[in-house]
KENUDO-823980 format. One record per atom (N, C-alpha, C): residue in three letters; x, y, z. Coordinates in steps of 0.05 Angstrom, whole numbers, plus 5000, padded with zeros to 4 digits. Layout:
BEGIN
alaXYZ ...
//
This chain:
BEGIN
met911041013912 met911340753917 met908240633913 his908540353907 his906340193901 his905240033923 asp902739923918 asp901439803940 asp901939473932 ile903339323948 ile903939023942 ile901738883937 arg898739023947 arg896838863949 arg894738883918 thr895839093905 thr895239143876 thr896738953862 ile899238973864 ile901238733850 ile899838463856 arg899338333875 arg898038133882 arg895938073865 asp894038303866 asp891438233855 asp891438173824 asn893238363816 asn893638353783 asn896438423776 pro897838203774 pro900738243765 pro901338273742 glu899438143721 glu899638213693 glu899638503686 ala897638643699 ala896938873687 ala898939043700 phe900338963721 phe902439133736 phe905239103714 asp905438863706 asp907938763693 asp907938983662 thr904739003656 thr904639163630 thr904839473634 ala904539483656 ala905139803663 ala908039863662 met909739673678 met912039713682 met913839653652 ala912839483635 ala913939463605 ala913939753593 arg912139913603 arg911740173588 arg914540363595 arg915540293625 arg918040383632 arg920340293627 gly919840063607 gly922639903599 gly923739693621 leu921439593638 leu922139403663 leu920239153654 ser921838933659 ser920238693657 ser920938493682 gly919238303691 gly919338123708 gly918838273734 val917938443734 val917738673761 val915738443783 ser913538433769 ser911038313792 ser912737983800 ala913937903789 ala914937643796 ala917337683825 glu918937843818 glu920837923841 glu919638053864 ala917538223858 ala916138293887 ala914538123899 leu913037983884 leu911837733899 leu913237573910 ala915837473905 ala917137303913 ala918337373940 met919037653943 met919937813966 met917137793984 asp914737853979 asp912837863989 asp911837614004 glu912237403985 glu911637133995 glu913337014015 ala915837074017 ala917737014035 ala917437194064 arg916537404057 arg916137594084 arg913637444096 arg911137374082 arg908737324094 arg909437064109 ala910936914093 ala911236604103 ala912936634133 ala914936854135 ala916336854161 ala914536984183 ile912837194172 ile910537254192 ile908637014202 leu908236844184 leu906136654190 leu907336454210 lys909936364202 lys911536184223 lys911536314248 ala912036564248 ala912736724280 ala909836694292 glu907836744275 glu905236754287 glu904336414301 thr905136274283 thr904736014286 thr906835894318 glu908535994317 glu910435884340 glu909936044362 gln909036284359 gln907236404386 gln905036354396 ala903536244374 ala901336064386 ala901635854397 glu903635714392 glu904635494410 glu906035574434 ala908035704433 ala909035854457 ala907035854482 asn904835984470 asn903036114489 asn900935894502 lys900935704485 lys899635434493 lys901335284517 ala904135234504 ala906235154527 ala906035284555 ala906135574550 ala906135714575 ala904435624592 lys901535664582 lys899335584599 lys899635304612 ala900735124598 ala900834844608 ala903134824631 ile905135034631 ile907235064655 ile905635044682 gly903435214680 gly902035254708 gly901134974716 ala899734884699 ala898434594706 ala900234374720 ala902934374704 ala905334194706 ala906034244734 lys906234504744 lys907234614765 lys905734534788 ala902734574783 ala900834524804 ala900534214811 ser900834054786 ser900933714793 ser903033674807 gly905433734807 gly907933684820 gly909933524798 asp908633554769 asp910633384748 asp912833584744 glu915233564758 glu917233724757 glu918533674726 ala918633434719 ala920133364693 ala918333534673 glu915933514672 glu913933694651 glu914133924651 phe914334064678 phe914934324678 phe917734404671 glu919434314681 glu921934414657 glu922334394632 arg921134134624 arg921234074590 arg919134324575 leu917234384594 leu915334634579 leu916834874580 arg917834964603 arg919635164604 arg922235164588 ala923334954582 ala925534964556 ala924135054532 glu921834944529 glu920734864506 glu919435224499 val918635384519 val918435634520 val920235774510 ala922235734528 ala924735874521 ala925835854493 asp925535604479 asp926135564453 asp924735744437 lys921935724433 lys919935834424 lys921036124423 lys921136224443 lys921336544441 lys924336624430 gln926336484425 gln928436514409 gln927636424381 gln926336264373 gln925636184348 gln923536464336 ile921936544354 ile920236814344 ile921437014340 ala923437074362 ala925137284354 ala926737304333 ala928137094322 ala929537084297 ala927837094277 leu924836954276 leu923336954251 leu922037244252 asn921637384273 asn920837694268 asn923237814257 glu925137804262 glu927437964256 glu928037914218 glu927437654221 glu927437584190 glu925237714175 ala922737714182 ala920937874174 ala920838144166 lys922538214187 lys922838524183 lys925138604161 glu926838344163 glu928938484143 glu927538454110 leu926238294108 leu924838234088 leu922738464078 asp921538504100 asp919938764093 asp921238984086 ala923339024098 ala925139274089 ala926139194060 lys926939024052 lys927838924025 lys925638944005 leu923338894014 leu921238913992 leu920339263990 thr920739394013 thr919839664015 thr922039793999 asp924839713999 asp926639873984 asp926139813955 phe925439573949 phe925039483918 phe922539683906 leu920139613923 leu918139813911 leu918740063909 met920340183928 met921040493928 met922540573898 gly923840363892 gly925740333870 gly924040323838 leu921540283841 leu919840263815 leu919140473813 pro918540533785 pro917040843775 pro914340813781 asn913541023779 asn910241093772 asn909040953755 val906240843753 val905240813731 val903940993715 met904440973693 met904141263674 met900841223668 ala899841533659 ala896941523654 ala896941353624 glu894641243617 glu894241163595 glu894741273569 asp894141553569 asp894441743544 asp896841813547 val899441743557 val901741813553 val902441703528 pro903541843511 pro904441783479 pro907341493489 asp906841363469 asp910041153470 asp912141363450 gly914741333467 gly916541413447 gly919641323468 ala921141403452 ala924341313460 ala925141513476 asp925041803472 asp926342023478 asp925542283477 glu926442503482 glu925342773480 glu924242813455 asp925142703434 asp925042813405 asp922042643400 glu920942503415 glu918342433411 glu916242513430 asn916942653444 asn914642813462 asn912342973437 val909542943448 val908043023427 val907043333435 glu907143523417 glu906543813421 glu903643813421 ile902043903441 ile899343963447 ile898244203440 lys900044473442 lys899444683442 lys901544883429 arg901145023418 arg903145323411 arg901645553414 trp902845743426 trp901946093429 trp903746233423 gly902546403407 gly905046663396 gly906846573376 thr907746743364 thr908946783338 thr912146823347 pro913746673344 pro916546743352 pro917447023330 arg918747213348 arg919447463338 arg921747453312 thr920547623291 thr922847573273 thr924947813272 phe927347823267 phe929548003272 phe930448073250 asp931748333245 asp932348483220 asp935648443221 phe936348273245 phe939448243249 phe939947933259 lys942047863269 lys942547643277 lys941647643309 pro940247493319 pro939447503355 pro941647373365 leu942347473390 leu944647403403 leu943847203423 glu945447003436 glu944646893462 glu945047113483 his943547023507 his943047263532 his946047333540 tyr948147193542 tyr950547213553 tyr952547393534 asp951447403509 asp952847573486 asp951347863483 leu949247883498 leu948148163495 leu949448413507 pro949748583492 pro951848853503 pro949748913533 ala947348943533 ala945649053554 ala946048893576 val946648663580 val947848463605 val950348393604 lys951848473594 lys955048393596 lys956048513620 asp955648703630 asp956648763661 asp954948673680 gly952448603672 gly950948463697 gly950348163697 leu951848033680 leu952347743681 leu954947653682 asp955847583708 asp958547523715 asp959547253725 phe960447103697 phe960746773700 phe963846793711 glu965746973709 glu968346953720 glu968446983752 thr967047173762 thr966747163796 thr965347003807 ala963846893791 ala961946673803 ala964046483802 ala965146363779 ala967646103780 ala969146113802 lys970346423807 lys972346513826 lys970846403852 leu968546453855 leu967146383880 leu966446133890 ser965346003864 ser963845713869 ser964645503851 gly966145613827 gly966645393804 gly965045453783 ser964645223763 ser962945273741 ser960145213748 arg958645273727 arg955145293731 arg954445473750 phe955645723759 phe954045873773 phe954246163762 ala952946323768 ala952646593758 ala952046863781 val953647043775 val953047293795 val951247503778 leu949547643786 leu947447773772 leu948148043788 thr948748293772 thr948648493788 thr946948743770 gly946348963786 gly945349183768 gly942749143756 ala942049223734 ala939749193719 ala938748873713 val940648713709 val940248463707 val938748323732 ala940148383753 ala938948233782 ala936148343785 arg935748593773 arg933248763782 arg931048653764 val931848583742 val929848453729 val929348183739 his931248053745 his930447763757 his928847733779 arg929447933795 arg927347983815 arg924948003808 ala924448243794 ala922048323786 ala920748093773 leu922047913759 leu920547653747 leu919647453769 ala921147463788 ala919947273808 ala917847383827 gln917447653829 gln915347753845 gln913247783828 phe913347853801 phe911147823784 phe909747513782 met911347333783 met910247033785 met908847023804 leu909947093828 leu908647003852 leu905947163857 asp906147383856 asp903547573850 asp901647473837 thr902347333811 thr900047263794 thr898946993809 his900746863816 his899546603825 his898346633850 val898546793872 val897846893895 val894847043889 val895047243879 val892347413879 val890547313850 glu891247203831 glu889847163808 glu889146873810 asn891246653814 asn890846393811 asn890146243835 gly889546413861 gly889146293887 gly890946123897 leu893246123891 leu895745943908 leu895846103939 thr896645943956 thr897946013982 thr900746053980 glu901146273984 glu904646323986 glu906046194011 ala907346104006 ala909446014029 ala912546074023 ile913846094051 ile916446114053 ile917945874063 thr919045684051 thr919845414065 thr923145474065 pro924245234085 pro926645174083 pro927745074060 val930445074048 val931744954030 val933144644039 leu933544674066 leu934344444075 leu933244234087 val933144024081 val930643824089 val931743534098 arg929643384120 arg931043164126 arg930742964104 glu931942744106 glu932642564087 glu930442394083 asp928242334101 asp925142234097 asp923342434077 met924042714078 met922642844060 met923542824028 met925842784025 met926942694000 met925542403989 tyr925542214009 tyr924441964001 tyr920942043996 gly920242244011 gly916742264010 gly916142323980 thr917942493965 thr917442583937 thr918242463919 gly920142253930 gly921342043906 gly924442163894 gln925242403907 gln928842473896 gln930542223909 leu929742143924 leu931141883943 leu929341613942 pro930841363938 pro933441373938 pro935041373908 lys932841363887 lys934041353864 lys936441533847 phe935141833864 phe936542063848 phe938542153867 gly939742063886 gly941142193912 gly943942373897 glu944242203873 glu946842363859 glu946342623843 asp943342663840 asp942842893830 asp942443183842 ser942843113876 ser942543313895 ser945043333913 tyr944643543931 tyr947443583950 tyr946243533980 gln947543423992 gln947143264018 gln949643444036 thr949143554060 thr950743674079 thr952343414096 thr954143554108 thr955743314125 thr953743194148 asn951843384157 asn949943304181 asn947743134171 gly948243094144 gly945342864139 gly943343074125 trp942843314126 trp940943524108 trp941043464082 trp938943534065 trp939243564036 trp938443784029 leu939743944007 leu939044163994 leu937044133976 ile934644243977 ile932244163958 ile932844213931 pro931944043911 pro932344123880 pro930644303870 thr927844333887 thr925744443878 thr924044443903 ala922144673909 ala921144693934 ala918144503931 glu918444273905 glu916444133908 glu916843923931 val919443913941 val919743743962 val918543843992 thr918644093994 thr917744234015 thr915044214020 leu913844353998 leu911044363995 leu909144123993 thr910343953978 thr908643693980 thr908843594008 asn911043594024 asn911443444048 asn910143614067 phe908743824068 phe906543994084 phe905143764094 val904143574076 val901543354086 val902943124094 asn905643074093 asn906842804099 asn905442744126 gly904842464129 gly903542324152 gly900942434158 glu899942604148 glu897142744155 glu894942614144 val892642654159 val890242574151 val888142794149 leu887842914125 leu886243164117 leu883443114122 asp881343294122 asp879243324113 asp878143324090 ala876543214077 ala875343254051 ala875443574040 asp874143654060 asp873343974056 asp875644184057 asp877344044069 asp880944164066 asp882244144040 leu881144034016 leu882143993996 leu880944163973 pro881844253950 pro884844213946 pro886644453964 arg889344353967 arg890544563977 arg892544633954 arg893144873953 arg894644973932 arg896745163938 tyr899745133933 tyr901645323944 tyr903245373925 ala904745603933 ala906445703915 ala909145803929 ala911845713918 ala913645853941 ala916245913915 his917346153925 his919846223912 his921946133922 thr924145933917 thr926345913925 thr928645893912 gln931245833930 gln933145743912 gln933345463913 cys934645373889 cys934445023885 cys937044953879 phe937844723884 phe940344653882 phe940144343870 arg942244323849 arg942144053833 arg944944023820 ser945643823827 ser948543753816 ser949443723788 glu946743713777 glu947043663741 glu948843423739 ala948343173754 ala950242963752 ala948842863719 gly951142743703 gly950242663678 gly950042863657 ser950443153663 ser950143303645 ser952243443632 ala954343303638 ala957343393628 ala957643543601 gly957643723593 gly957743823561 gly955443883561 lys953743943572 lys950944003560 lys950244323571 asp949544463555 asp948944763557 asp951344863581 thr953544863570 thr955244923590 thr955645293587 ala955145383565 ala955045693562 ala952645833571 gly952746043587 gly950846193601 gly949546043620 met947146173634 met946046043655 met943545883650 leu943245773627 leu941145593625 leu941145373642 arg943445223648 arg943744983669 arg945845043685 gln944645083710 gln946145163735 gln946144953762 his947844973775 his947644843802 his945844983824 gln945645213822 gln943945383839 gln942045593822 phe939545553829 phe937745743811 phe935345793826 glu933245913820 glu931146083833 glu928546003814 lys927245933830 lys924845793819 lys922045853834 val919945913820 val917245933836 val915545683825 glu915045523849 glu914245263850 glu911145213860 met909545113845 met906545053851 met906144833855 val905144763874 val904244453886 val901844423893 ser899844203885 ser897044183893 ser896743903906 ile894643943926 ile894043633942 ile891343663936 thr890743433921 thr887643433914 thr886143173921 arg883443103920 arg882442893918 arg882742723897 pro882742443890 pro883542343869 pro881642383845 glu879542443847 glu877742493826 glu878042803818 asp879442983829 asp879943233822 asp882743263807 ser884443053805 ser886943133801 ser887443123768 glu886043023751 glu886143093723 glu885843323720 ala883243433729 ala882643713722 ala884743923735 glu886043853755 glu888244033767 glu890244043752 his890943873739 his893643843719 his893044013696 gln890543973689 gln889844213665 gln890344513675 arg888744563703 arg888944783717 arg891744943721 met893644753729 met896344843735 met898044933713 thr897044783688 thr898544783665 thr897545073653 arg895045123653 arg894545413646 arg896145613662 cys895945583690 cys897445803708 cys900345823696 ala901745623688 ala904545673681 ala904645823653 glu903145723635 glu902545803611 glu901746133610 asp900146203626 asp898946473629 asp901346673636 ile902946553651 ile905446743663 ile907646843634 leu907446643615 leu909046693591 leu907646843574 glu904746793571 glu903246993552 glu902847303561 arg903247323590 arg902947593599 arg905647743594 leu907947563595 leu910447623587 leu911047713554 gly908747613537 gly908847643513 gly911147443500 leu911147223513 leu913447073504 leu912246773486 ala912846773468 ala912246493445 ala912946243462 tyr910846063466 tyr911345803475 tyr910145563458 arg910945313473 arg909445133459 arg909044893484 thr906844763486 thr907044573503 thr906944283501 val908544083511 val908543823497 val907743633526 val907043433512 val906543203532 val908042993532 leu909942963549 leu912642773555 leu911542463540 cys913842383528 cys913042093517 cys914041893538 thr913441623532 thr914041453554 thr916841423562 gly919341513540 gly921541503544 gly923041753560 asp921041923563 asp922642173576 asp920942283603 leu919142123602 leu917242183635 leu918642083661 gly918742263669 gly920142263701 gly919541983717 phe920941963732 phe920741683749 phe917741683763 gly917241883779 gly915441913799 gly912642013786 met912242123758 met909942253752 met908242043731 lys905942083730 lys904041973710 lys903642083686 arg903642333688 arg903942483663 arg905642743667 thr906842843646 thr907643173654 thr907743273625 his906843533630 his906643753609 his909043903608 asp910643843594 asp913144123592 asp912044353572 ile913544583584 ile912644883571 ile915244913559 glu915444993532 glu918045063521 glu917845333512 val919645473518 val919345823512 val920645813490 trp920445993472 trp921946043451 trp924546273455 leu927046113448 leu929746273452 leu931246333425 pro930346603416 pro931546673388 pro934446613391 gly935646643408 gly938946623409 gly939846353396 gln937946163407 gln938545883405 gln936745783379 asn934645963370 asn933545863347 asn931645663353 ala930645603381 ala929845393392 ala927545423414 tyr925945243421 tyr923945253442 tyr925645123464 arg925845203493 arg927345093509 arg925845063532 glu925344833549 glu923344803568 glu924244993590 ile922245103602 ile921745263622 ile919645213647 ser918845043643 ser916544903663 ser916044663654 ser915244473681 ser914644213681 ser912344193698 val909944133691 val907844063708 val906943803702 ser906443683729 ser906343383729 ser904243323753 leu903343103741 leu900842933760 leu902542673769 ala902342653794 ala904042413810 ala902042173817 gly899442293818 gly896942123828 gly897742043856 asp897641813865 asp897941733898 asp900841683900 phe902541703881 phe905641543883 phe906541683906 gln906941923907 gln908042083928 gln906942093951 ala904242043953 ala902742023983 ala902741803993 arg902941593972 arg903641303991 arg906541284001 arg908841453993 arg911141454003 arg911441614032 met909341864028 met908841994054 met907241924070 asn905541734065 asn902941674079 asn901041924085 ala900642024065 ala898442264066 ala895742204050 arg893642234071 arg890842154062 arg889142334068 tyr886942334062 tyr884342454066 tyr881842324074 lys880242414098 lys877742304109 lys875442334080 pro874342134070 pro872242244049 pro869542384065 ala868342514046 ala866242674063 ala863942474072 asp863642224058 asp861642074068 asp863041884091 gly864641934102 gly865741784121 gly866841554122 gly867841474092 gly869041174092 gly871941214101 lys873141014089 lys876440944101 lys877941144092 pro880041224106 pro881741484093 pro882841374069 gln882741554047 gln884841494022 gln886541644018 phe888741584000 phe890841683997 phe890241953978 val891542183985 val891042413961 val892442383942 his892442603921 his894042563898 his894842843900 thr897842863887 thr899743003887 thr900543203860 leu900543393857 leu901343493830 leu903343753836 asn905643763814 asn907144033823 asn908144123793 gly909044403795 gly909644473771 gly911444693775 ser913044803755 ser914545073750 ser912545303748 gly912845483758 gly910945753752 gly912145993751 leu915246053744 leu916545923727 leu919445843742 ala921045743722 ala924345763729 ala924846033720 val925946193741 val925846403745 val928546543726 gly930946363723 gly932746453707 gly932546413677 arg930946273670 arg930046143643 arg928646323636 ala926246493653 ala924946653644 ala926146923636 leu928546973655 leu930747143644 leu931847183624 ile932546923615 ile934046903590 ile932546973573 ala929346853571 ala927346893549 ala926947183545 val926447313566 val926047603568 val928047743554 leu930747713559 leu932747873546 leu933447783520 glu932847583514 glu933547503485 glu931447563465 asn928547563480 asn925847633459 asn926647933457 gly927548083476 gly926848433477 gly929548533467 gln931348313460 gln933748483450 gln933648643420 gln934648893422 gln934449073398 gln937149093384 glu937549183360 glu939649193343 glu942349393358 asp941049583371 asp943049693382 asp944149643410 gly943649413413 gly944749263438 gly943249273466 ser940749483463 ser939249483487 ser937149243488 val935349253509 val933249003516 val930949193519 thr929549153508 thr926049203511 thr924649063531 leu923649113556 leu922348913577 leu919648913579 pro918548653579 pro915448633577 pro914148853595 glu911848933583 glu909649103599 glu909549043631 ala908648713628 ala907848633654 ala910048753676 leu912248753674 leu914348793691 leu914649073696 his913549283680 his914349533691 his913349603716 pro911049513722 pro910349633758 pro912049523776 tyr913249303767 tyr915749183786 tyr918249323785 leu918249533766 leu920649633757 leu920549943760 arg918550003777 arg917550313779 arg917950473750 gly916150323735 gly915950463711 gly917750393688 lys920550313699 lys922950283672 lys921750073653 thr922850143630 thr922349993605 thr923949783589 arg926549883595 arg928349793583 arg931549813592 ile933149623583 ile935949683588 ile937649743567 thr939149943570 thr940450043547 thr942749853542 ala944349933516 ala947149783510 ala948949783536 asp948850023546 asp951050043575 asp950249933596 gly947749793598 gly946849633626 gly945149793638 glu944050013629 glu942650203651 glu939750153649 ile938450133667 ile935250103666 ile934450373669 val932450413643 val931750633646 val928750643639 
//
């Protein structure tokens, strides 16, 4: 959410920033609402001052025995009270209208975000590892003999419909091992605090991180008003909702492994095969809460935390910075990390690591007290996948596939599998 005072102070700069988002005339619309709201407030205050003055005069008229003046003043005060109530209600409605308008505006992008129309114009900033070469045509994960029996879409469809999967046996075990490996790495080596959070949240928590009001159709809401989280970004970031933290309590760094739920609205016909795009999936999420001056360095640190997971798994990847046409609504800058999938002969996203700046903090009213004792300031928030567990499973299976139909598993997972190193073509983990 944006500060209307910033728009008042420099509407041209704000319009320039919004133009990068494809929006025009934003400041004029916001300032018109703001002016109407302020005018109603000023008029209410003026009427209140006049009512107060008349109220004082009522006593004097009564004391002097001027009954006509007494009745006139009393009627005037009663009329003023009605006018003031109407003006206050008008100001309240205008304030809500302005807040809704500002809530619907995207974040201001960082200056170094590259211009571009869509994902094809994202800019690669790093590449690690060499995609494995095969002496045979590599298969996609759902066609691998080793996982045929452990990846069941038919049963999932019977239970829940399309875009769900049932994992059993060796596949389920490797999926669990991946999540535990990610969590242990982030907690033990990267210094994040592990959290277990609800997956059902109140509506204002979704507003706090920017999923609402703009993206309600992308998430699921229960009949009693709760929302299923699309990512643990919602819960972890809202830990500081409404809080005023001490400067020495920052940064706060969290990691959580949760179920995530997305309706995938607008993705009809996209990635329908396999488990690349699901309504329900698991993710290890990272969230950082920092002072403003530390958030840029934190963005780089979090990106490295996610990249390191792939490196430990021996999976080739590339990191891109999203261009203006692909950057998410609430973010100043995003690094996408894309893992190599030999079955698709392509790099596919497995993590997005994003800097929100104070955009979410303003929506949540999350602040901190500077060490010098100055006025409380808004914190900066960041989030990133560390990683998407299902997509990591796909990458491990496809990159480890062998010509005989078996799958060799990364060494980093062996301790989490009690020394098991591969899945046979028959689906046994040995």
